[in-house]
PQR file with spaces between the fields and no chain letter, atoms N, CA, C, O and H, PARSE charges and radii, in Angstrom:
ATOM       1  N    MET     1      22.513  -35.445  117.722 -0.4000 1.5000
ATOM       2  CA   MET     1      21.480  -34.460  117.971 -0.0000 2.0000
ATOM       3  C    MET     1      20.118  -35.104  117.772  0.5500 1.7000
ATOM       4  O    MET     1      19.936  -35.976  116.923 -0.5500 1.4000
ATOM       5  N    SER     2      19.183  -34.658  118.564 -0.4000 1.5000
ATOM       6  CA   SER     2      17.857  -35.247  118.451 -0.0000 2.0000
ATOM       7  C    SER     2      17.021  -34.579  117.370  0.5500 1.7000
ATOM       8  O    SER     2      15.993  -35.122  116.966 -0.5500 1.4000
ATOM       9  H    SER     2      19.330  -33.950  119.254  0.4000 1.0000
ATOM      10  N    THR     3      17.439  -33.426  116.899 -0.4000 1.5000
ATOM      11  CA   THR     3      16.685  -32.723  115.861 -0.0000 2.0000
ATOM      12  C    THR     3      17.570  -32.503  114.644  0.5500 1.7000
ATOM      13  O    THR     3      18.784  -32.342  114.767 -0.5500 1.4000
ATOM      14  H    THR     3      18.274  -32.985  117.227  0.4000 1.0000
ATOM      15  N    ASP     4      16.957  -32.497  113.476 -0.4000 1.5000
ATOM      16  CA   ASP     4      17.717  -32.304  112.245 -0.0000 2.0000
ATOM      17  C    ASP     4      18.021  -30.840  111.988  0.5500 1.7000
ATOM      18  O    ASP     4      18.960  -30.522  111.258 -0.5500 1.4000
ATOM      19  H    ASP     4      15.970  -32.627  113.376  0.4000 1.0000
ATOM      20  N    ASP     5      17.238  -29.942  112.579 -0.4000 1.5000
ATOM      21  CA   ASP     5      17.411  -28.514  112.352 -0.0000 2.0000
ATOM      22  C    ASP     5      18.487  -27.979  113.295  0.5500 1.7000
ATOM      23  O    ASP     5      18.309  -27.989  114.513 -0.5500 1.4000
ATOM      24  H    ASP     5      16.476  -30.201  113.173  0.4000 1.0000
ATOM      25  N    PHE     6      19.593  -27.517  112.734 -0.4000 1.5000
ATOM      26  CA   PHE     6      20.720  -27.038  113.529 -0.0000 2.0000
ATOM      27  C    PHE     6      20.332  -25.874  114.427  0.5500 1.7000
ATOM      28  O    PHE     6      20.808  -25.784  115.559 -0.5500 1.4000
ATOM      29  H    PHE     6      19.737  -27.510  111.744  0.4000 1.0000
ATOM      30  N    PHE     7      19.477  -24.982  113.944 -0.4000 1.5000
ATOM      31  CA   PHE     7      19.151  -23.778  114.691 -0.0000 2.0000
ATOM      32  C    PHE     7      18.099  -24.011  115.771  0.5500 1.7000
ATOM      33  O    PHE     7      17.885  -23.137  116.610 -0.5500 1.4000
ATOM      34  H    PHE     7      19.090  -25.055  113.025  0.4000 1.0000
ATOM      35  N    ARG     8      17.449  -25.149  115.770 -0.4000 1.5000
ATOM      36  CA   ARG     8      16.454  -25.453  116.800 -0.0000 2.0000
ATOM      37  C    ARG     8      17.030  -26.336  117.908  0.5500 1.7000
ATOM      38  O    ARG     8      16.385  -26.539  118.937 -0.5500 1.4000
ATOM      39  H    ARG     8      17.623  -25.860  115.088  0.4000 1.0000
ATOM      40  N    ALA     9      18.219  -26.853  117.708 -0.4000 1.5000
ATOM      41  CA   ALA     9      18.832  -27.728  118.703 -0.0000 2.0000
ATOM      42  C    ALA     9      19.337  -26.901  119.882  0.5500 1.7000
ATOM      43  O    ALA     9      19.755  -25.756  119.717 -0.5500 1.4000
ATOM      44  H    ALA     9      18.743  -26.689  116.872  0.4000 1.0000
ATOM      45  N    ARG    10      19.293  -27.491  121.058 -0.4000 1.5000
ATOM      46  CA   ARG    10      19.795  -26.813  122.256 -0.0000 2.0000
ATOM      47  C    ARG    10      21.324  -26.866  122.261  0.5500 1.7000
ATOM      48  O    ARG    10      21.928  -27.793  121.721 -0.5500 1.4000
ATOM      49  H    ARG    10      18.953  -28.421  121.192  0.4000 1.0000
ATOM      50  N    LEU    11      21.932  -25.864  122.876 -0.4000 1.5000
ATOM      51  CA   LEU    11      23.390  -25.779  122.900 -0.0000 2.0000
ATOM      52  C    LEU    11      24.002  -26.973  123.624  0.5500 1.7000
ATOM      53  O    LEU    11      25.038  -27.483  123.197 -0.5500 1.4000
ATOM      54  H    LEU    11      21.442  -25.111  123.316  0.4000 1.0000
ATOM      55  N    ASP    12      23.386  -27.425  124.704 -0.4000 1.5000
ATOM      56  CA   ASP    12      23.944  -28.564  125.430 -0.0000 2.0000
ATOM      57  C    ASP    12      23.863  -29.865  124.629  0.5500 1.7000
ATOM      58  O    ASP    12      24.540  -30.838  124.961 -0.5500 1.4000
ATOM      59  H    ASP    12      22.544  -27.011  125.051  0.4000 1.0000
ATOM      60  N    GLN    13      23.038  -29.889  123.574 -0.4000 1.5000
ATOM      61  CA   GLN    13      22.994  -31.051  122.692 -0.0000 2.0000
ATOM      62  C    GLN    13      24.064  -30.960  121.608  0.5500 1.7000
ATOM      63  O    GLN    13      24.444  -31.974  121.024 -0.5500 1.4000
ATOM      64  H    GLN    13      22.488  -29.098  123.304  0.4000 1.0000
ATOM      65  N    MET    14      24.549  -29.752  121.337 -0.4000 1.5000
ATOM      66  CA   MET    14      25.541  -29.562  120.276 -0.0000 2.0000
ATOM      67  C    MET    14      26.971  -29.764  120.755  0.5500 1.7000
ATOM      68  O    MET    14      27.835  -30.158  119.972 -0.5500 1.4000
ATOM      69  H    MET    14      24.240  -28.928  121.811  0.4000 1.0000
ATOM      70  N    ILE    15      27.230  -29.498  122.035 -0.4000 1.5000
ATOM      71  CA   ILE    15      28.604  -29.590  122.525 -0.0000 2.0000
ATOM      72  C    ILE    15      28.744  -30.769  123.474  0.5500 1.7000
ATOM      73  O    ILE    15      27.767  -31.249  124.049 -0.5500 1.4000
ATOM      74  H    ILE    15      26.528  -29.178  122.671  0.4000 1.0000
ATOM      75  N    ASP    16      29.968  -31.217  123.621 -0.4000 1.5000
ATOM      76  CA   ASP    16      30.273  -32.305  124.552 -0.0000 2.0000
ATOM      77  C    ASP    16      30.559  -31.683  125.911  0.5500 1.7000
ATOM      78  O    ASP    16      31.583  -31.022  126.083 -0.5500 1.4000
ATOM      79  H    ASP    16      30.762  -30.827  123.154  0.4000 1.0000
ATOM      80  N    LEU    17      29.668  -31.886  126.882 -0.4000 1.5000
ATOM      81  CA   LEU    17      29.833  -31.283  128.202 -0.0000 2.0000
ATOM      82  C    LEU    17      30.969  -31.918  128.998  0.5500 1.7000
ATOM      83  O    LEU    17      31.322  -31.422  130.068 -0.5500 1.4000
ATOM      84  H    LEU    17      28.836  -32.423  126.742  0.4000 1.0000
ATOM      85  N    CYS    18      31.546  -33.006  128.491 -0.4000 1.5000
ATOM      86  CA   CYS    18      32.705  -33.621  129.140 -0.0000 2.0000
ATOM      87  C    CYS    18      34.018  -33.091  128.576  0.5500 1.7000
ATOM      88  O    CYS    18      35.090  -33.452  129.062 -0.5500 1.4000
ATOM      89  H    CYS    18      31.260  -33.409  127.621  0.4000 1.0000
ATOM      90  N    HIS    19      33.946  -32.245  127.565 -0.4000 1.5000
ATOM      91  CA   HIS    19      35.152  -31.653  126.982 -0.0000 2.0000
ATOM      92  C    HIS    19      35.839  -30.805  128.054  0.5500 1.7000
ATOM      93  O    HIS    19      35.158  -30.152  128.844 -0.5500 1.4000
ATOM      94  H    HIS    19      33.075  -31.952  127.170  0.4000 1.0000
ATOM      95  N    PRO    20      37.169  -30.802  128.095 -0.5600 1.5000
ATOM      96  CA   PRO    20      37.884  -30.057  129.138  0.2800 2.0000
ATOM      97  C    PRO    20      37.518  -28.565  129.204  0.5500 1.7000
ATOM      98  O    PRO    20      37.450  -28.004  130.298 -0.5500 1.4000
ATOM      99  N    LEU    21      37.285  -27.921  128.072 -0.4000 1.5000
ATOM     100  CA   LEU    21      36.924  -26.501  128.110 -0.0000 2.0000
ATOM     101  C    LEU    21      35.518  -26.292  128.659  0.5500 1.7000
ATOM     102  O    LEU    21      35.262  -25.300  129.341 -0.5500 1.4000
ATOM     103  H    LEU    21      37.340  -28.376  127.183  0.4000 1.0000
ATOM     104  N    ALA    22      34.609  -27.213  128.369 -0.4000 1.5000
ATOM     105  CA   ALA    22      33.259  -27.110  128.922 -0.0000 2.0000
ATOM     106  C    ALA    22      33.287  -27.331  130.431  0.5500 1.7000
ATOM     107  O    ALA    22      32.565  -26.661  131.170 -0.5500 1.4000
ATOM     108  H    ALA    22      34.818  -28.018  127.814  0.4000 1.0000
ATOM     109  N    VAL    23      34.109  -28.259  130.887 -0.4000 1.5000
ATOM     110  CA   VAL    23      34.245  -28.500  132.326 -0.0000 2.0000
ATOM     111  C    VAL    23      34.867  -27.286  132.998  0.5500 1.7000
ATOM     112  O    VAL    23      34.420  -26.870  134.067 -0.5500 1.4000
ATOM     113  H    VAL    23      34.695  -28.803  130.287  0.4000 1.0000
ATOM     114  N    LEU    24      35.890  -26.717  132.381 -0.4000 1.5000
ATOM     115  CA   LEU    24      36.533  -25.523  132.936 -0.0000 2.0000
ATOM     116  C    LEU    24      35.548  -24.362  133.033  0.5500 1.7000
ATOM     117  O    LEU    24      35.564  -23.615  134.011 -0.5500 1.4000
ATOM     118  H    LEU    24      36.253  -27.054  131.512  0.4000 1.0000
ATOM     119  N    ALA    25      34.703  -24.208  132.035 -0.4000 1.5000
ATOM     120  CA   ALA    25      33.727  -23.115  132.043 -0.0000 2.0000
ATOM     121  C    ALA    25      32.744  -23.247  133.195  0.5500 1.7000
ATOM     122  O    ALA    25      32.270  -22.238  133.718 -0.5500 1.4000
ATOM     123  H    ALA    25      34.690  -24.815  131.240  0.4000 1.0000
ATOM     124  N    THR    26      32.430  -24.465  133.596 -0.4000 1.5000
ATOM     125  CA   THR    26      31.511  -24.639  134.726 -0.0000 2.0000
ATOM     126  C    THR    26      32.190  -24.353  136.055  0.5500 1.7000
ATOM     127  O    THR    26      31.514  -24.090  137.050 -0.5500 1.4000
ATOM     128  H    THR    26      32.814  -25.284  133.171  0.4000 1.0000
ATOM     129  N    ARG    27      33.514  -24.400  136.084 -0.4000 1.5000
ATOM     130  CA   ARG    27      34.250  -24.181  137.333 -0.0000 2.0000
ATOM     131  C    ARG    27      34.757  -22.748  137.494  0.5500 1.7000
ATOM     132  O    ARG    27      35.304  -22.402  138.542 -0.5500 1.4000
ATOM     133  H    ARG    27      34.062  -24.613  135.275  0.4000 1.0000
ATOM     134  N    MET    28      34.587  -21.926  136.487 -0.4000 1.5000
ATOM     135  CA   MET    28      35.071  -20.540  136.551 -0.0000 2.0000
ATOM     136  C    MET    28      34.199  -19.712  137.495  0.5500 1.7000
ATOM     137  O    MET    28      32.985  -19.909  137.535 -0.5500 1.4000
ATOM     138  H    MET    28      34.143  -22.207  135.636  0.4000 1.0000
ATOM     139  N    PRO    29      34.799  -18.785  138.258 -0.5600 1.5000
ATOM     140  CA   PRO    29      34.023  -17.904  139.147  0.2800 2.0000
ATOM     141  C    PRO    29      33.467  -16.711  138.363  0.5500 1.7000
ATOM     142  O    PRO    29      33.970  -15.595  138.492 -0.5500 1.4000
ATOM     143  N    TRP    30      32.426  -16.946  137.547 -0.4000 1.5000
ATOM     144  CA   TRP    30      31.929  -15.926  136.625 -0.0000 2.0000
ATOM     145  C    TRP    30      31.422  -14.686  137.354  0.5500 1.7000
ATOM     146  O    TRP    30      31.602  -13.576  136.852 -0.5500 1.4000
ATOM     147  H    TRP    30      32.018  -17.853  137.443  0.4000 1.0000
ATOM     148  N    ASP    31      30.796  -14.835  138.517 -0.4000 1.5000
ATOM     149  CA   ASP    31      30.299  -13.666  139.247 -0.0000 2.0000
ATOM     150  C    ASP    31      31.449  -12.749  139.657  0.5500 1.7000
ATOM     151  O    ASP    31      31.349  -11.528  139.530 -0.5500 1.4000
ATOM     152  H    ASP    31      30.649  -15.737  138.924  0.4000 1.0000
ATOM     153  N    GLU    32      32.530  -13.332  140.144 -0.4000 1.5000
ATOM     154  CA   GLU    32      33.691  -12.534  140.547 -0.0000 2.0000
ATOM     155  C    GLU    32      34.348  -11.873  139.336  0.5500 1.7000
ATOM     156  O    GLU    32      34.792  -10.728  139.420 -0.5500 1.4000
ATOM     157  H    GLU    32      32.611  -14.323  140.247  0.4000 1.0000
ATOM     158  N    ILE    33      34.412  -12.576  138.230 -0.4000 1.5000
ATOM     159  CA   ILE    33      35.002  -12.014  137.013 -0.0000 2.0000
ATOM     160  C    ILE    33      34.175  -10.832  136.521  0.5500 1.7000
ATOM     161  O    ILE    33      34.732   -9.803  136.138 -0.5500 1.4000
ATOM     162  H    ILE    33      34.051  -13.506  138.161  0.4000 1.0000
ATOM     163  N    GLU    34      32.842  -10.973  136.528 -0.4000 1.5000
ATOM     164  CA   GLU    34      31.974   -9.875  136.096 -0.0000 2.0000
ATOM     165  C    GLU    34      32.112   -8.662  137.007  0.5500 1.7000
ATOM     166  O    GLU    34      32.144   -7.529  136.528 -0.5500 1.4000
ATOM     167  H    GLU    34      32.390  -11.809  136.839  0.4000 1.0000
ATOM     168  N    LYS    35      32.193   -8.890  138.319 -0.4000 1.5000
ATOM     169  CA   LYS    35      32.351   -7.776  139.262 -0.0000 2.0000
ATOM     170  C    LYS    35      33.690   -7.068  139.055  0.5500 1.7000
ATOM     171  O    LYS    35      33.762   -5.843  139.157 -0.5500 1.4000
ATOM     172  H    LYS    35      32.167   -9.811  138.708  0.4000 1.0000
ATOM     173  N    ALA    36      34.738   -7.817  138.768 -0.4000 1.5000
ATOM     174  CA   ALA    36      36.061   -7.222  138.575 -0.0000 2.0000
ATOM     175  C    ALA    36      36.139   -6.423  137.275  0.5500 1.7000
ATOM     176  O    ALA    36      36.829   -5.405  137.217 -0.5500 1.4000
ATOM     177  H    ALA    36      34.679   -8.812  138.685  0.4000 1.0000
ATOM     178  N    LEU    37      35.437   -6.874  136.233 -0.4000 1.5000
ATOM     179  CA   LEU    37      35.509   -6.211  134.934 -0.0000 2.0000
ATOM     180  C    LEU    37      34.455   -5.131  134.738  0.5500 1.7000
ATOM     181  O    LEU    37      34.568   -4.331  133.809 -0.5500 1.4000
ATOM     182  H    LEU    37      34.876   -7.701  136.281  0.4000 1.0000
ATOM     183  N    ALA    38      33.441   -5.087  135.581 -0.4000 1.5000
ATOM     184  CA   ALA    38      32.337   -4.140  135.398 -0.0000 2.0000
ATOM     185  C    ALA    38      32.798   -2.685  135.319  0.5500 1.7000
ATOM     186  O    ALA    38      32.322   -1.966  134.440 -0.5500 1.4000
ATOM     187  H    ALA    38      33.349   -5.737  136.335  0.4000 1.0000
ATOM     188  N    PRO    39      33.701   -2.207  136.187 -0.5600 1.5000
ATOM     189  CA   PRO    39      34.118   -0.797  136.062  0.2800 2.0000
ATOM     190  C    PRO    39      34.826   -0.492  134.742  0.5500 1.7000
ATOM     191  O    PRO    39      34.656    0.593  134.187 -0.5500 1.4000
ATOM     192  N    ALA    40      35.603   -1.421  134.246 -0.4000 1.5000
ATOM     193  CA   ALA    40      36.329   -1.185  132.997 -0.0000 2.0000
ATOM     194  C    ALA    40      35.405   -1.210  131.788  0.5500 1.7000
ATOM     195  O    ALA    40      35.678   -0.554  130.783 -0.5500 1.4000
ATOM     196  H    ALA    40      35.741   -2.303  134.697  0.4000 1.0000
ATOM     197  N    LEU    41      34.313   -1.964  131.880 -0.4000 1.5000
ATOM     198  CA   LEU    41      33.408   -2.103  130.744 -0.0000 2.0000
ATOM     199  C    LEU    41      32.163   -1.240  130.865  0.5500 1.7000
ATOM     200  O    LEU    41      31.264   -1.330  130.029 -0.5500 1.4000
ATOM     201  H    LEU    41      34.091   -2.497  132.696  0.4000 1.0000
ATOM     202  N    ALA    42      32.101   -0.403  131.901 -0.4000 1.5000
ATOM     203  CA   ALA    42      30.929    0.453  132.092 -0.0000 2.0000
ATOM     204  C    ALA    42      30.877    1.516  130.996  0.5500 1.7000
ATOM     205  O    ALA    42      31.907    1.949  130.479 -0.5500 1.4000
ATOM     206  H    ALA    42      32.832   -0.330  132.580  0.4000 1.0000
ATOM     207  N    HIS    43      29.649    1.926  130.655 -0.4000 1.5000
ATOM     208  CA   HIS    43      29.450    2.944  129.623 -0.0000 2.0000
ATOM     209  C    HIS    43      30.006    4.277  130.105  0.5500 1.7000
ATOM     210  O    HIS    43      29.699    4.722  131.212 -0.5500 1.4000
ATOM     211  H    HIS    43      28.813    1.574  131.075  0.4000 1.0000
ATOM     212  N    LYS    44      30.811    4.901  129.285 -0.4000 1.5000
ATOM     213  CA   LYS    44      31.367    6.216  129.605 -0.0000 2.0000
ATOM     214  C    LYS    44      30.775    7.221  128.631  0.5500 1.7000
ATOM     215  O    LYS    44      30.896    7.068  127.415 -0.5500 1.4000
ATOM     216  H    LYS    44      31.060    4.539  128.387  0.4000 1.0000
ATOM     217  N    ASP    45      30.136    8.251  129.172 -0.4000 1.5000
ATOM     218  CA   ASP    45      29.534    9.274  128.332 -0.0000 2.0000
ATOM     219  C    ASP    45      30.642   10.200  127.835  0.5500 1.7000
ATOM     220  O    ASP    45      31.285   10.890  128.626 -0.5500 1.4000
ATOM     221  H    ASP    45      30.038    8.375  130.160  0.4000 1.0000
ATOM     222  N    ARG    46      30.856   10.209  126.546 -0.4000 1.5000
ATOM     223  CA   ARG    46      31.904   11.042  125.960 -0.0000 2.0000
ATOM     224  C    ARG    46      31.251   12.184  125.200  0.5500 1.7000
ATOM     225  O    ARG    46      30.469   11.965  124.275 -0.5500 1.4000
ATOM     226  H    ARG    46      30.334    9.649  125.903  0.4000 1.0000
ATOM     227  N    ALA    47      31.579   13.395  125.598 -0.4000 1.5000
ATOM     228  CA   ALA    47      31.027   14.564  124.923 -0.0000 2.0000
ATOM     229  C    ALA    47      31.730   14.753  123.582  0.5500 1.7000
ATOM     230  O    ALA    47      32.923   14.483  123.448 -0.5500 1.4000
ATOM     231  H    ALA    47      32.214   13.573  126.349  0.4000 1.0000
ATOM     232  N    GLY    48      30.988   15.209  122.619 -0.4000 1.5000
ATOM     233  CA   GLY    48      31.571   15.469  121.308 -0.0000 2.0000
ATOM     234  C    GLY    48      32.320   16.791  121.304  0.5500 1.7000
ATOM     235  O    GLY    48      32.156   17.607  122.211 -0.5500 1.4000
ATOM     236  H    GLY    48      30.019   15.428  122.728  0.4000 1.0000
ATOM     237  N    ARG    49      33.130   16.998  120.297 -0.4000 1.5000
ATOM     238  CA   ARG    49      33.839   18.274  120.155 -0.0000 2.0000
ATOM     239  C    ARG    49      33.488   18.854  118.792  0.5500 1.7000
ATOM     240  O    ARG    49      33.243   18.115  117.838 -0.5500 1.4000
ATOM     241  H    ARG    49      33.262   16.336  119.560  0.4000 1.0000
ATOM     242  N    GLN    50      33.466   20.167  118.708 -0.4000 1.5000
ATOM     243  CA   GLN    50      33.086   20.804  117.457 -0.0000 2.0000
ATOM     244  C    GLN    50      34.283   20.896  116.519  0.5500 1.7000
ATOM     245  O    GLN    50      35.379   21.288  116.920 -0.5500 1.4000
ATOM     246  H    GLN    50      33.665   20.767  119.483  0.4000 1.0000
ATOM     247  N    VAL    51      34.054   20.531  115.284 -0.4000 1.5000
ATOM     248  CA   VAL    51      35.076   20.645  114.250 -0.0000 2.0000
ATOM     249  C    VAL    51      34.465   21.376  113.073  0.5500 1.7000
ATOM     250  O    VAL    51      33.267   21.276  112.807 -0.5500 1.4000
ATOM     251  H    VAL    51      33.164   20.212  114.959  0.4000 1.0000
ATOM     252  N    GLU    52      35.308   22.110  112.379 -0.4000 1.5000
ATOM     253  CA   GLU    52      34.817   22.856  111.225 -0.0000 2.0000
ATOM     254  C    GLU    52      35.037   22.021  109.976  0.5500 1.7000
ATOM     255  O    GLU    52      36.113   21.465  109.760 -0.5500 1.4000
ATOM     256  H    GLU    52      36.281   22.191  112.595  0.4000 1.0000
ATOM     257  N    GLY    53      34.016   21.948  109.176 -0.4000 1.5000
ATOM     258  CA   GLY    53      34.125   21.195  107.944 -0.0000 2.0000
ATOM     259  C    GLY    53      33.532   21.982  106.801  0.5500 1.7000
ATOM     260  O    GLY    53      32.590   22.751  106.995 -0.5500 1.4000
ATOM     261  H    GLY    53      33.142   22.400  109.351  0.4000 1.0000
ATOM     262  N    ALA    54      34.069   21.800  105.621 -0.4000 1.5000
ATOM     263  CA   ALA    54      33.541   22.484  104.448 -0.0000 2.0000
ATOM     264  C    ALA    54      32.799   21.459  103.604  0.5500 1.7000
ATOM     265  O    ALA    54      33.313   20.377  103.318 -0.5500 1.4000
ATOM     266  H    ALA    54      34.834   21.176  105.464  0.4000 1.0000
ATOM     267  N    ASP    55      31.592   21.814  103.215 -0.4000 1.5000
ATOM     268  CA   ASP    55      30.832   20.943  102.342 -0.0000 2.0000
ATOM     269  C    ASP    55      30.315   21.759  101.164  0.5500 1.7000
ATOM     270  O    ASP    55      30.823   22.849  100.902 -0.5500 1.4000
ATOM     271  H    ASP    55      31.174   22.693  103.447  0.4000 1.0000
ATOM     272  N    LEU    56      29.341   21.263  100.469 -0.4000 1.5000
ATOM     273  CA   LEU    56      28.794   21.915   99.290 -0.0000 2.0000
ATOM     274  C    LEU    56      28.248   23.309   99.600  0.5500 1.7000
ATOM     275  O    LEU    56      28.245   24.182   98.732 -0.5500 1.4000
ATOM     276  H    LEU    56      28.928   20.377  100.682  0.4000 1.0000
ATOM     277  N    PHE    57      27.790   23.518  100.824 -0.4000 1.5000
ATOM     278  CA   PHE    57      27.172   24.785  101.202 -0.0000 2.0000
ATOM     279  C    PHE    57      28.122   25.708  101.955  0.5500 1.7000
ATOM     280  O    PHE    57      27.674   26.715  102.503 -0.5500 1.4000
ATOM     281  H    PHE    57      27.792   22.809  101.529  0.4000 1.0000
ATOM     282  N    GLY    58      29.404   25.407  102.001 -0.4000 1.5000
ATOM     283  CA   GLY    58      30.369   26.251  102.679 -0.0000 2.0000
ATOM     284  C    GLY    58      30.776   25.682  104.026  0.5500 1.7000
ATOM     285  O    GLY    58      30.399   24.562  104.373 -0.5500 1.4000
ATOM     286  H    GLY    58      29.769   24.589  101.556  0.4000 1.0000
ATOM     287  N    PRO    59      31.549   26.454  104.788 -0.5600 1.5000
ATOM     288  CA   PRO    59      32.018   25.954  106.088  0.2800 2.0000
ATOM     289  C    PRO    59      30.856   25.817  107.076  0.5500 1.7000
ATOM     290  O    PRO    59      29.986   26.683  107.160 -0.5500 1.4000
ATOM     291  N    THR    60      30.864   24.730  107.808 -0.4000 1.5000
ATOM     292  CA   THR    60      29.842   24.476  108.818 -0.0000 2.0000
ATOM     293  C    THR    60      30.505   23.908  110.059  0.5500 1.7000
ATOM     294  O    THR    60      31.582   23.317  109.981 -0.5500 1.4000
ATOM     295  H    THR    60      31.570   24.026  107.740  0.4000 1.0000
ATOM     296  N    LEU    61      29.862   24.089  111.200 -0.4000 1.5000
ATOM     297  CA   LEU    61      30.342   23.478  112.436 -0.0000 2.0000
ATOM     298  C    LEU    61      29.583   22.180  112.655  0.5500 1.7000
ATOM     299  O    LEU    61      28.360   22.128  112.532 -0.5500 1.4000
ATOM     300  H    LEU    61      28.987   24.569  111.263  0.4000 1.0000
ATOM     301  N    GLN    62      30.320   21.151  112.976 -0.4000 1.5000
ATOM     302  CA   GLN    62      29.712   19.860  113.254 -0.0000 2.0000
ATOM     303  C    GLN    62      30.244   19.359  114.582  0.5500 1.7000
ATOM     304  O    GLN    62      31.341   19.728  115.002 -0.5500 1.4000
ATOM     305  H    GLN    62      31.314   21.193  113.076  0.4000 1.0000
ATOM     306  N    VAL    63      29.469   18.524  115.236 -0.4000 1.5000
ATOM     307  CA   VAL    63      29.914   17.920  116.481 -0.0000 2.0000
ATOM     308  C    VAL    63      30.460   16.540  116.147  0.5500 1.7000
ATOM     309  O    VAL    63      29.743   15.684  115.629 -0.5500 1.4000
ATOM     310  H    VAL    63      28.578   18.224  114.895  0.4000 1.0000
ATOM     311  N    ALA    64      31.740   16.335  116.449 -0.4000 1.5000
ATOM     312  CA   ALA    64      32.385   15.056  116.159 -0.0000 2.0000
ATOM     313  C    ALA    64      32.360   14.184  117.406  0.5500 1.7000
ATOM     314  O    ALA    64      32.654   14.647  118.509 -0.5500 1.4000
ATOM     315  H    ALA    64      32.322   17.031  116.869  0.4000 1.0000
ATOM     316  N    GLY    65      32.013   12.948  117.223 -0.4000 1.5000
ATOM     317  CA   GLY    65      32.052   12.002  118.331 -0.0000 2.0000
ATOM     318  C    GLY    65      30.748   11.845  119.063  0.5500 1.7000
ATOM     319  O    GLY    65      30.642   10.967  119.919 -0.5500 1.4000
ATOM     320  H    GLY    65      31.774   12.572  116.327  0.4000 1.0000
ATOM     321  N    SER    66      29.764   12.638  118.775 -0.4000 1.5000
ATOM     322  CA   SER    66      28.452   12.430  119.387 -0.0000 2.0000
ATOM     323  C    SER    66      27.423   12.449  118.278  0.5500 1.7000
ATOM     324  O    SER    66      27.755   12.708  117.121 -0.5500 1.4000
ATOM     325  H    SER    66      29.850   13.351  118.079  0.4000 1.0000
ATOM     326  N    GLY    67      26.203   12.182  118.616 -0.4000 1.5000
ATOM     327  CA   GLY    67      25.149   12.177  117.618 -0.0000 2.0000
ATOM     328  C    GLY    67      25.108   10.912  116.792  0.5500 1.7000
ATOM     329  O    GLY    67      24.595   10.924  115.673 -0.5500 1.4000
ATOM     330  H    GLY    67      25.934   11.972  119.555  0.4000 1.0000
ATOM     331  N    VAL    68      25.639    9.815  117.320 -0.4000 1.5000
ATOM     332  CA   VAL    68      25.592    8.554  116.602 -0.0000 2.0000
ATOM     333  C    VAL    68      24.372    7.790  117.090  0.5500 1.7000
ATOM     334  O    VAL    68      24.180    7.615  118.293 -0.5500 1.4000
ATOM     335  H    VAL    68      26.056    9.806  118.229  0.4000 1.0000
ATOM     336  N    SER    69      23.563    7.344  116.170 -0.4000 1.5000
ATOM     337  CA   SER    69      22.342    6.634  116.537 -0.0000 2.0000
ATOM     338  C    SER    69      22.669    5.208  116.955  0.5500 1.7000
ATOM     339  O    SER    69      23.821    4.778  116.879 -0.5500 1.4000
ATOM     340  H    SER    69      23.719    7.486  115.193  0.4000 1.0000
ATOM     341  N    ASN    70      21.659    4.483  117.392 -0.4000 1.5000
ATOM     342  CA   ASN    70      21.844    3.098  117.805 -0.0000 2.0000
ATOM     343  C    ASN    70      22.283    2.215  116.651  0.5500 1.7000
ATOM     344  O    ASN    70      22.932    1.192  116.868 -0.5500 1.4000
ATOM     345  H    ASN    70      20.723    4.832  117.454  0.4000 1.0000
ATOM     346  N    ARG    71      21.942    2.594  115.433 -0.4000 1.5000
ATOM     347  CA   ARG    71      22.314    1.790  114.274 -0.0000 2.0000
ATOM     348  C    ARG    71      23.716    2.126  113.781  0.5500 1.7000
ATOM     349  O    ARG    71      24.183    1.531  112.810 -0.5500 1.4000
ATOM     350  H    ARG    71      21.415    3.425  115.256  0.4000 1.0000
ATOM     351  N    GLY    72      24.397    3.071  114.433 -0.4000 1.5000
ATOM     352  CA   GLY    72      25.743    3.416  114.041 -0.0000 2.0000
ATOM     353  C    GLY    72      25.817    4.461  112.960  0.5500 1.7000
ATOM     354  O    GLY    72      26.908    4.785  112.492 -0.5500 1.4000
ATOM     355  H    GLY    72      24.018    3.555  115.221  0.4000 1.0000
ATOM     356  N    ARG    73      24.680    5.001  112.550 -0.4000 1.5000
ATOM     357  CA   ARG    73      24.669    6.041  111.537 -0.0000 2.0000
ATOM     358  C    ARG    73      24.556    7.392  112.221  0.5500 1.7000
ATOM     359  O    ARG    73      23.897    7.499  113.255 -0.5500 1.4000
ATOM     360  H    ARG    73      23.794    4.737  112.930  0.4000 1.0000
ATOM     361  N    PRO    74      25.180    8.422  111.674 -0.5600 1.5000
ATOM     362  CA   PRO    74      25.064    9.747  112.291  0.2800 2.0000
ATOM     363  C    PRO    74      23.613   10.212  112.292  0.5500 1.7000
ATOM     364  O    PRO    74      22.877   10.016  111.326 -0.5500 1.4000
ATOM     365  N    SER    75      23.225   10.832  113.397 -0.4000 1.5000
ATOM     366  CA   SER    75      21.866   11.361  113.462 -0.0000 2.0000
ATOM     367  C    SER    75      21.812   12.696  112.734  0.5500 1.7000
ATOM     368  O    SER    75      22.846   13.226  112.327 -0.5500 1.4000
ATOM     369  H    SER    75      23.824   10.992  114.181  0.4000 1.0000
ATOM     370  N    GLY    76      20.640   13.228  112.573 -0.4000 1.5000
ATOM     371  CA   GLY    76      20.454   14.446  111.794 -0.0000 2.0000
ATOM     372  C    GLY    76      20.754   15.720  112.544  0.5500 1.7000
ATOM     373  O    GLY    76      20.371   16.792  112.075 -0.5500 1.4000
ATOM     374  H    GLY    76      19.800   12.797  112.904  0.4000 1.0000
ATOM     375  N    THR    77      21.426   15.664  113.696 -0.4000 1.5000
ATOM     376  CA   THR    77      21.726   16.886  114.448 -0.0000 2.0000
ATOM     377  C    THR    77      23.006   17.517  114.011  0.5500 1.7000
ATOM     378  O    THR    77      23.399   18.553  114.547 -0.5500 1.4000
ATOM     379  H    THR    77      21.737   14.793  114.076  0.4000 1.0000
């Protein structure tokens, strides 16, 4: 590597581009693979369902499966 800092080095400097897996990766039809997998990996909007739960304040209705924020924590709804 030309640099001592591991995180500043370029990926092509870290790996051997003559390695069989690196050569195989350059020959793969990535565009066709992405087109074939796109429908299976597309975002599906899933509606939540209401479930009854009991907490400190008595029975309440909550929506299960929706209301999750980008950070993975339940939102305040």
